[in-house]
N, C-alpha and C positions, 0 to 999 in steps of 0.2 A: 964239280965236274968236270972230267977233263976236258980236253980241245978234240974236235971232230964233228962230225954231225950227226945228228939223232931223227930217227922215223920212232914214232911214238904214241899211241893212245890215249886217248880220255875219256871216260864215260861220267856219266850223274851215277848217281848213289845207290840208283834200284840196280844198275847195270845194262838199263833199254836202250841206253845212247852209245855209239863208237863214235870216236871221230880220231880218225888218221892223220895226223900232221910230221911236218919236217924242220929243224930248228939246226944254228948250230951253237944255240948256248940251252938248255934243257931246263935248267932251273929257272933261269929268267923267263922263257917260254911258259912254263908251267904256272911260276906266280902271275902273269899277264892270265891265264886263265882263271884260276883262282881269285882273282880277284877283281872278275869279268871285265877287261878293259882291252881285250880282244873282240870287238862288237862281231857277230856273226852264228854260225852256226853254237860255238861250244856255248858262247854268253844264253843266245833261247834257248838249250833244252838244258841249262848246267850243268855243261859235262868238265866237270872240277877237277875229277882225281884222274892221276896217272894209273894206269894199270898196267901197263907195258912201254918197253922203250927196248931200242936197238941205236949201237954206235957203228960207224963207218969212218973212215979218213977220207974217201974219196964225197964232194959234195953231189956226182953224177949219179954214184950209187946210192945215194942215199934217196933221190927224188925217183929213181927208177923206182927201188924199195919201196916208197910211200905209194905208186903210180899202183905198183903189184897189189900191195895190200889194199889198196880204193879199191880195186876191181873182184876182189875176193867174198864170197858169200858174208853171211855176220856167222854161221858156222863154222866155216874154215876162220876166221879171224880168230876168234874165240881159244880153238882146237889150238892154235899159234899160242894166244898170251897163257891158256894154261897151262902147258908146260914147263914156263916159268913161274908163273903164280897162277897155280890152282884155284885160289879161294879168292880171287879179283879185286885185292886189298888194291889200298892206295898206294904208291909204291914212293908218292912224295913226302908221305908221313915216314916213312922207314929207315 
């Protein structure tokens, strides 16, 4: 992955859970979620699939975007995600 900051969305296999996070190392962070090394929401709800991410060079912009997405309704998040990932596939396996 290129340098920068990432806002990402993790989900469970059933796609009933949407978790929004931010990181500077997307591959490492996704691996932590998949291996259940990140205790908390994603571990508890088995959110191990990366279904969306965006990249920026500005950490403050990434944090603002994360907060923005977290404030959105589920429907609005899904609409955004489906623009680039219409079948909600796990992007970490492609």
